[in-house]
N, C-alpha and C positions, 0 to 999 in steps of 0.2 A: 848453480848443479843441479841437475836432471835429476828427479827420481824416476827411477823404471820399475814397472812392476816384475813382482818375482815370479819365475813358471811355475804351472800348478803343475803340484804332485799328480799324479796317477791316478789316485783314488779320486782326490779333484777332478782332476779333465773328466772323469765318468761321470760324477755327480752335477757338474757343469752343461755336459753332455746333455745330461738326463733331464736338468732344469729348461735347460732351450729346448728341447723337445716338447716339452706339455705347453711351454709359453708360445710355442708355433702351432699346438693340436689347439690351445684355447681359442687362437687367434682365428683359426683357420673355421674353428666351431659356429665363430660372429661374421664371416668372411663373406662378401656379395661376390657373386660371380664379374669381371671385371668391365666396368664399362666404358664401352669402348666409345664413348660420346663422351667421358672425362678425361682429367689430365694424366691420371693413374689411377689405379683398381682401388675403391671403396672397401673397407676394410671390415666395414658392420653395416648392415641392414639397420633400418627403424625399427624394426619388428625387432631384434635381437635388442639396441637400444632400450628400449622401450617392455621388454620382457613377453612379448606377446606370444601366446602359446606354451608350452610347459617348459619353455626355460626361464630364468628369473632376469629381472633389468641386469644391463650391465653394473655395476659397483660404481658409485660417484667417484670422477675424478680419473676414471678411465681415457687417455688419449685415442679417438679415433678421427679415421676418415670416414666421411658419411655425406650422403646426397641425396637429392631429393627435389622437388619442384613449388616453389613458393606458391602457395595460397594464399596466404593474408598478409600484407605486410604494417605492421604497427612500430614502427620506431619514434625512440625519441622520448621524451623523459615524458611529455606529456599524453604519451600513450601507454602501450604496454613495454615498449623499449627491447621490441623485439618482432619477428616473425614467423611464421608456418611451416614447416615445410612439410609434404606430404609424399610417397612412396608406393610402387605397386611392388607387394612381398607376395612370398607364396603363402604367408596369411591372409590375404588381401590387403587393400589401401590400408594404409599408416600413416597416421599424421602426428608430428612430432614440434612442440614449442621450442623456439631460439632464442633465447636471453641475449642480448646486443647491447649493450648501453654505453660502447667505446665505439661500434658504427660509426665509421665518417664518411665525409661526402663522396668520394669514391667507393665507398661499402654500399651507400644507399642509393647507388647510381644501378649498382648490378640484383639489390634486391627490389626485385617488383613482379607482383604477379604472373605467372608463367615462365620466368626464367628457371633454367634446371640448372642448380648450384651444386658444389662440392666444398665439402667443410672441413677442417682440421680444427678439431675443438674439443673437447672434452664434456663428458659427462657431469649431470648433477642432477638437484633436485629441487625444487622449490613449494611449498605446503603438501606434500606431498605427492606432487608430479614430476615425473623424472622430466628433464629435459636436456637440451644440448646447449654448452655455454662456456665464459671462455676463449672464444673463436679467435684463431690465430692466424689464419688466411680463409680465403674464399676464393673460388676459381669457378669460371662455367663451364659449363657442359654445352655438346653441341646442339641438345636434341631438347626445345622449348615447346611445352605445352602445358598451357594449365588444365587438369582435370575438369571433366565434368562432375557439377556438387551431385554429392549422392540424395536423390529426393527422400524424402523420410515423413512421415504421417507424425504428430503429434496425437495422442502423448505417446511415451517411449519407457519403457520399461530399463530397471538398473540396470541390467547386463547389457542390452542396446546399448544404454548411454555411454556405459562404459567402455564397449568395443568401437563406437563412433566417437571418442573424445579424443577432439585434437586434426577432424577431415572438416574438408568443405562438404556442408550439408545445402539442402534447399527444401524449404516447407512450399508444398503446392499449395494445402491449406490456408487458409484465412485463419488467424490466430486474435485472443482479444485480449487488450490491457485491463488488466483484473487488479493490477496497484498500479501506482507510478508514487509512490511514497518515498524513495530513494532516489527520485528523477535529478533533482537538484544537488545533494549530495554526490551521488556516484554515478549519477549519468544512466539509470538504466531504470527500466521497467518491468513489470512481471507480465508476463503473457501465459495464456491459459486458453482451451479448446474451447472455452467458451466462458461468461462470467462467472466469478465463486462466489459462492453464498456460502456464510456461515451453518454449518451442518443441523444445527439447532436453530435456524430460523424457521423454518415451515416443517413441518412433519413428515416423515418418511424420506428425508433428501436420500439421494444415492449419486452426486456428482462426482466422476472421476477428478482427483484434486492433484494432478500432477500440475507443476511451474516450470516453463522455462525463464528466465531470466536473459533480456534482451539487453546487454551491455553496447557500450561507444567503443570498444575497443583503447581501452584505458582503466584503468581503477587509480585514476586520480581522483581525490576529495572536491567537491565543489566546481565543476566543470565550469568555462565562461566562452560562449554563449552555453547555454544548457541546450542540450542535444532533443531530436524530436518534438519540439513544438511547432504547432501549427498556426494560423495567422493572427490567431488570436494571442498566442504566448501564453498557449495550454496544450495537456495534452491530457483527455478526460479516460477514467476508466468508462468502459462502455467501447471506448474505437477499436479499431479491428486493422490489421496489420497483414498487407499481401505481399508473396513475392519475397521470403524473407530466404537473404543467401548468405552466409559467412559461416565461420570458422567454430565449431563444439569446444569450448574448455569448460572445466569443473575448477573454482577459485570461490573460496569463502564459501562455503559449504551448499553451495548451489550450482548444478548446469548455466551455464551460462555461452549465448551466442553473442560473437564478436562479428556485425555486417562484415563483410566485405563488397555490398553494393547496396545504394540506399535504400532504407526501407519507406513502402508506399503505404501510408497510412488513407483510412476512409472514418471520416466523420461521423459515425451511425449512432453518437449519443452526443448527439449538437447540445451547446450550452439554450438554455431552456428562457423564454420571454419572462415579462411580471404574469404573474396570475390574471387571469382573470376578475374582472370588478365581482365582488360579491352581491350585488346588485339589492333585491331586498331579502336576500336572506343573512343572515349573521354569521360572523368567520370567528372563529376562534383556533388561534394557530400558540403552539408551543415551540420555543427557539433557544435553544442552549446557545450562550452568547459568549463560553469560549474565554471567560473568566475575566470580566469586565471589571477590568482595577483600577480606581485614579491614583490608590497608592502604587506609584513607578518602584518597580523593582521588585514586586512581590508576584504572584502567580499570573499576572496580565502584563504590560504591557511597560517596558524596560525602561521606557524613556518618552518625554514628551510629543515625540516624530513619531514613534509606534502607538500612543494612545490617539493619535490625531488620524491615523490610517485606518484604526480598527474601530473608530467612530463615523470616518465618512463609508468603510464596507458595513455598517451595522446599520447605518443610516437608508442605503441603498437596499436593504435587503429588506427593511420595513417598510419603506416607499411600494418597493414591490407586491408584498404581501397583502399590503391592506388589511390589516388584521381588525377588527372591532374591538378585540379581547384578546391580549397577547398574554402568556404566560411564560416566566422569564429563568430561564436556569443558569447557574455559574454568576450570580452577580456579586460584586466583592460584599460582605457582611458588612457597612456600614451605612447607615441612612444617606450618608452625603453620594455615595456611590450611585443608587437607585434614583436620588431625585436628581444628579449632574447626566444619569443616563434620558431619562424622561424628559429634561433642557432640551439637550443635546437631538434627540429625535424628532423631539415637534418644531426645532427650528428649523433642522434639516430636511424633513420631511414636508413640511408643511400643514401636518395631519397633527392636530392637538391631542396629546394622551395624559392622562392622570393616575395615578400609583391607587389603588384601592388603600384607604387607610383602617385603623385598626392599632391596636397594641397587642397583636398576636407575637408570641414569643419567635424569633426566628431562628434559635439555636447559638450555639458556640462556633461552629463550624467556619473556615474562613468565607466561604461562600455560601450564598443563602437562593430561595426562591423568591420572586415578585408576581402581582398582577398589576398589568397595566390594562386602560382599555379607553377606546374613544367617548366622551361624553356627548358627543353630539349624534352618536347612532345610538347608544347603551346607555343608561342610569343602572348605578351599582346599588342596591338594597340592602347590601348587608357589610357590615365592617368584613375584615379577615379573619376565618377562624384558620385554626393552628393545629395540627397534631403532636403533640408532645408526649407521646409513645416512648419509653427510654431505648428503644430497637433503632429509632430514628436518628442520626445524626447530622441531619438538615431537616427538620419539623415541615413536612408537607402542609400547604395552606391552602384555603377553598374561600371562592366569595359568591355571592347571587347578582344574576344582573335580568333585567329587563331588557326588550326594545324599544325604544324610544315612541314607537310604532303601536306599543301598547300589545300585550300578551301574558303569557302566564311566565313568571317567572324562571330560572335555571340556573344548575350550580357550575361552576366549573372549578376543579382541584387540581394541582399540579403537584409532582414530586418528584425528587432526584433521590433516587436509592442510590445505594452504596458502589460503587464502581468494581470491577474486576482485578483491577491493579493491587499493588502491595501486598501479595499473597503473606500468608502466615505460614511457618515450617511445620504448624500442624496442626490439627483441628476443620475448619474451614478452609482446605482448601482446595483448587481445581480438581474437579472429579468430570469433567468433560462439558461443564457450564458456565466457566472461571471460577474462579477464587471467591471466598463470600457471598454464594450460592444463599445457603442456608439462613444467613443475615438478609437477603432479600428475599425470601421465602417469609419470613419472622415479617418483616415492612409491608409484605405484601397482603400478611395476615391482621396486620394492623391497620394498614388501609380498608380492610373489608370493615373492619368493627369503625375506623372512620368513616366512612358513608353512612350507618346505621345509625349513629349520631347524627348527621349533616338532617340525615330526612326526617328523623325525629324533630329535629329542630327548628326545622322548616316548613313540614308539616308536607313534603313529597320527595320523590325520590327524581326528579329531571337531573341526572348528575353526567356529569363529562371528564373524566380522568385523563391527564394529557401531561406529558415530559418526560425526563430521562430516567428512564426505569431500570438504565445499563443490564437489562433482559431482552433476548433473543426471541422472538415470536413463540416457538415453543418449548420454550425450559420452562423450570417449575416457576418460577413467581408468576409469568405471566396466566399459566394455567390456575393459580390458586386465585386470581382475579378472576379469571373466565369461569371457573367453576364453582365463585358465588354469585356467577348472572351476569356480570359485568359482558359487554358486547366486543370483539376486538375490530375495529374499522376498519383497518389496516388489511386483516383475513379475509374481509367478510366483502369487500370492495376494490381488494387490488389482486391481479394475478400474479403468481412468487417472485415473478421477475420485476416485479415495480415495489416488492416490498424491501425498500431500503430506506435507511437513513444515515452511514456511518458504515466507513471500510477500513477496516484493522486489518493488518498483513495482507491484503491481496483479496479479503473475503469481507463479502456485503450481508448487510441484514439492518434491521432495524431495532434500538434502541429506544426509538423515539417512540410513544405510542400516543395514541387516541381510544378510547375506550368508554363507552357510555352504558349507563343503565338501561335494561330493556324499557321504562316508561320514555326515554328519550330517543331509542332507535331510531323510530321511524323518521324522529326530527331530522335526522342525521345524515342530509342530503347527498353529501361528497365527501370526502375524505384526499385530499390532495396533498402527498409529497412534493417539496419543491425541490430539487434537484442543482443545487446551486452552490454546495459545497463538497458533499463528500465524495465526488468524483472528479473535483478540482484536486491536482497537485499540491499538496501541502507549502509549498515555497511561494507559491500567491498571497498566504495569510498576512495578519499587519505585521508578522514578527518574523519575515522571511529570511536569509542568508544574504549576503553582501551579491552575490552573484544574480539573487533572483530583482537585484532594484532595480531593473531596467524593464521590468514583465511587472511592476506592480500598478494597478487601478484600481480607484476608488467604485469599486462596483460591486456588485453581489456577492461575487464570486471567490469560494472561500474567505466568505466574510467570519465563518468557523469550522468546527470541523464536524459538525453535525447539519443534517439538512432540517429547517423547519415541515412541520407537516402544519397544515391549516385544516380544521373544519367548520363544510359550512352546514348550519342549520336552519331549515322552515320554519319560521313563526306558526303559518297557519296550520303546520302538522303539528305542532305544539297546542296550538289552539285546539285542534282537533281532538288531540289527546284528552283533553283535560273535560271536552264538552261529556 
């Protein structure tokens, strides 16, 4: 038995006709002129689908026939699962992503850059971005021509970025890699017009801070192989990339460029060699060893294999530093850990080191400071001093040394101030210098008092303060120290572009410091940051992810997240200073 539809009444016929007219009118509003080169007229152009101009975007789920030229093909689960179309409209060129995870081999054969395609698909949205999806049919049009990439200069303002989203772009200028933290995890690099520094690193910073993410045509995690590496298996901050061409997208709270041509990198910040030997000078260095723990599975190495990698990298770094006195930061607060590190360094470098002894209180924090030295080059003329002011959770340490060739004694003080992380909900919150800034100022004030007590105890003020102070060069804690008379050697000796030891979220700066008393300032012949770590991708460290395993080397690069800072002292200048 077959059911037949009942005839419409006259009133229903009028309403039905009106509804049909309204639907037809709506369709005509978004219809494009018939593309003679396509199999049938398209009924929506890309501008209407995206809502370019005064009209809103078409609602999700609308079935449309649309055409455009393929500008970027990123098919497959390991990539973006789709491709980009671009079309010339009355609003100018418009680009749109087509999500097509079900693309067959025959579909893929059609989807190539420069191909003019017509799609039967539905409108959709993903992470706030309009796209085409649920593609039912793809047909080729007769006119194939890849549009010329639109040349743009970085930086671009928000309105320009919004307008250019989905388009094929070219950047005639060279851009600089300013961050590489997510290279192994998501295959992306932070690019800017120049290397970016923390605004509080130097006084009067006026940098333009816009960042473009260079992505890899995929949002997968832990890509293998890792993209954009050089012949050494790295991609350092400070490298430059030229001839950048690709499609602009917005995803994960950032504007990203998915390249359609292989980017060309220039190693404008190559890996440095070992530091020159100090010769007759005495070298004091600070080195944050990034949680050297022999208790596995705590803050440092998770297992014996990671610990071995950590030891190998630290030894290569110490060998290249050739420091006579080494201020260590982030050693496990267990006497066995320091003893093990000294033994490992001595065995692996062939340079004998000794830890300064004494019963100084190391505090209760999980990590501590330490001072080690080469007894063949210097002698320790004091045991350890510690500052147990309650504002310090890791007591600063100090010891006094003299060259084996004679001359006056001098003091080395090391500190590790409160970090900027773990912000409280109220009180000492981030007010432009990271959270816990008030605490760090209090620690700097306590340090000034500690230095005065050391001067009184030893009868002179030849002092070098070095360590990880967790404050950038123009921040209040450093001003508190320099305001009391200390000389910031990084600021005195180096141009602003070289004042860094750490990179955080694509911005460089120096958290690791070398400050001297006026009595020792003339003897400080040179300060040398050794950029072996901060510029390197994090995946090269001892605890890199699985996809980084092929790139690991027992070399000094990314032995820590901080660069060591070395200061060369002239004994001759010290002798002259006491005459």
